N, C-alpha and C positions, 0 to 999 in steps of 0.2 A: 370462404378459403379458394386459391385458386382450384380447379377441377383437379380430379387426380387419376391416373392410370397408370399401367404398368409401362408402357409406350415412351413416352418422357427418359425413363432409366436407360433401354436399350438406344437410342439416338444419343444420351449422352454419354453413354460406354464408345459408343462412333466416334462422338467428336472428341474423347479422350484419346481416344485410338489415335486419332491421328493428330490430337496437340504430342502425342510421346513422339511420334514421326518426326515433327516439326523439332523439337526437344531434340532428339538423337540427331538431325540434319546437322541442327547448328552450331550445336555445342558438344557431340559425342556423348550424351547420356551424363557428364561430369556432374557431378553433385555441385552443390552451393556450398559455398564454403564454409569450412570448419569452423564449430566455435570456439571462443580462446574463453574458458574458465579463471576464474579469481585464484589465487593461492589457495585459500579455504578452500573452496568448493574444490579444487583439485584435490587439497590433502583431504578432505572427508572422503570422496569418492575412491580415493589408493587405501585410506582404511577399511572401509565398506566393503572393497575386492575384498581385501587382505583377510577379514574376518570370515567371510563368507567362505575363504577356501580355508584356513585355518579349521575351520567346523565340517569343512566337507561335503558345504550344501552347493546346490544351484542356484541358480538367481531365480527358476523358478519355485524353488523352494522356499527359498526367501519371500519371494512373494506371496506364495500361499500361506505364511504365516504373518505379513503386514498389510495385506490387500493389496498390493501394486501388482502389475503385470511382471513376468521375466523380463520382457523390454525395457519397460520403468525403471527396473535396478540396473541394469546393465547402463541405461541415460545415468543414472545418478552416477555411477561407476565413472563412466567417462568424464563427469562433469558437464554434459549437454542440458541437462534439468537440474535444478534447483531444490531440494528435501529442504520443505519447511521445518521451524522446532517440531512438532508433534510426529512428522516423518521420521528425524534422526532419533527421537525417542523410542518411537516403535520400533526403529531397525538396528538401535543399540539391544535393546532387550531381546527380540528375536534372536540377536546372533550372541546374546552373553557376553557382551564385549566390557561391562566391566565400569561403564560409564563414560569410555573412552572417547564415544561418539558424542554422548549424549550432554556431555559439558559444553559442547560448542552448540545446541541446539539455539540458545538463544542468539548466538553470532551469526548464526543461518540463516533466525527470520530476518537479518538486515540485512541479506545479500539482495543482491540485484544484478538482473540479467542486462548487461552492457545497453549503453542507453541510444547507441546510434551503429546497429550493424544490422543490414538487411538479410544477412543470412541464419542469423540468428533467429527474425524473426522469421523467419519463413520454415526455418525448422519446427519452431514452436508451434506454428500455425497449422505444421501436417500433421502433429501430434495432439492438437487440439480437443478438448470435449466440446466447446462449443465456443461459435465465434460471431459476434453482434458488432454491426459495422453500421456507419451513415456517410454516405459519399455526398458530396457538393459538387463541385467542377469537373470530375468525370466517371463514370460507371466505375463501380469499384473496380481491381484489378483479377480478385478472382470470378467475376460475371462476363467479361470483357472476349467476345470473341478475337482472333486471331487479324481480322483485318481491323478491327477496330484498336487494337490494343498498337497496334504497328501503326496507326495515325498516330495516336497518343506519343509514340516513341520519336517517331519521324516529326513531329513537330517541336520537339524539345530544343531550347534555347540556350546555349549554347546546343548547336547539330551534334548529335552523337552519329558517328562513322557506321558502316555502312555493317559490317562485323559485330560493333556493339547493338545497335538494334535488331540483329540476329540472336544473339547471346542475351540481352534480355525478354526478347520476345520468347525464346525459350525458355526461362527462368518462369518467366510468367503462366505460360499455359500448362508448365508442369505441377504449379500448384494446385490447380485445377484436381487434381488427381485427387483430392480431399472429398470430393462431390460423390465419389462411386467406392472411399474406405469404407472399411469395416471393423468395428463396430461405425456406424454413422454417426459425424456430429452435429450438434444443434447451430445449424447455419441459420444466423437474422442478417437481413439487409432493410436498409433504409435508404432510401434515393430520392433527394430533392429532386421538384419536378422537371427544376431546370434541365438536369442532365438527360432527360429525355427530348426534350424540344432542342437540342445543340445538335446539330446533324454534324458529329463528328466524323471526318474522314467521308462526308458527302452520305446522300440517300440512299443508296443502295449498301452503304455499310454502316448504316443507321438502321435501316429495316432488316437486316439481316442480326442487327444486333438485339433490337426489340423483340425480333421475334424466339431470338436466345432466351431472353428474360423471361417469355411467356413461358418456354418450354422446364427452365430451369424452377421455375417456381411450382409446378406440378411436383416435383420431387417432395418426400413426407416431409422429408427431413428440413427444408429448408421452408423459409417465410423472406415474401420480399413484399415490402410497404415501402409508398412514397409519400414522402413529406410534400402537401399541397401548395400552391403558391396560396390561398385561399387563408392558410392557418394565420390567423393573428398577431400570436407570440413569437418573440426573439428567439425563441429555443434555441437556435443552431449558430448564433452569434460567435458559438468557442470555434466552428468550422469541426471539417471532417476528422471522424476518430475509428481506431478500431479497440473494441476489450476482446481478450483473448481468456479462455479458460484454459491451464492446464490440465493433465490428468491427475495431478494434486490437488485440482480444484482452489489451484490461486489463479487470482485475477489479475492480468497485466494489460497496460492503455499502450497504445501506440496511436502516434500521427505523423503526419509527412506534409509540411509546408514549403514553399518554395524548394523542395530538394534538397532539405534537412527534414533525421527522419529524429523522432524520439520514441522511445522504448522505455515504459513505466513500469517499475513493481512493485515501488513501494507502498503498503498499503493504505496508508495516510494518503498519498496522493492520486492513490486509482480511485479510493471511495468517491470522490465529487464526479469524480467521468461517469462513475455508475447513474449517480443522480440526475446529469446532465443527459444522458442516455434514455433513461427512461423516460424524462419527461417529451424528447424526441419521437420516442415509439409511441407516447399518451399521444403526442397530435399529429400523428401520421394517419394516412387512412387504413383500414384492416385490409387484411391481404386481399380477399375478395375484390372489395371495391377496388383499389389497388391495379389489380387486375383486368379491371375494366377501363382504368385509366390509361393503363398501358397498351390494349387493346386500341382505344380511342386513336393515342398518339400513333399507333401505327398504320392505320385507315389514313391519317390525316397526311403521310409521308407519299 
């Protein structure tokens, strides 16, 4: 594994503080776009709030009865998170709601998060229990330095305006607060070796970026692996992907290709993604070997 120490966390905090300054400078700290829940999700959230208030309970009280945090109960009420069938039944029982919500459990199991909404993904990402990614063309956004991310955005065709670049940069850097979140999520990144050789932004930008990978990889809740050129199995033929586990332990899949993003929440659709990612992880180098490979790429720059 990557060598462990407490120093990377302090350096990371400093970088995150710098990222926050960029966010405030570029977009005034404005939050990402609000999610738009479906009518059913919104109705269930309203029912949950009304029954909770009718019983004279706080969100924390309901959370204690059902195993959720108070913030998760609030997210259910606002429609920012979709409780699955078992969660709905548990909430109904805790509130003695006479099956008013429980009868909707099967329908809620079929609810999906919007398939094409960046703000929705980022909001889910911020509260994720775990995140597993595979990156091919560029290093994953959560691992990007400011200079690397800027180079990526400035290379997009058709070209973004300066204001758009600054806004996108601020949003990307703000997402990296996930590394310092408590409780810490489990973060697994697999990088195709090609992203380490492509000098995105130039030699100095890439040197800083690779050094940052080595730094972040020392965090206890982060695993960075590399899928080497020597891998003979075409396990990455379906391209980049992200798998996200919500606090309700619901698995979501996300991918972005040619500017088109898709967020998949249907269990039957997500299941093959889990198998494909498992194959990628199996053929990737272990973190310790990956760290040595990344160090060699740094020395070659």
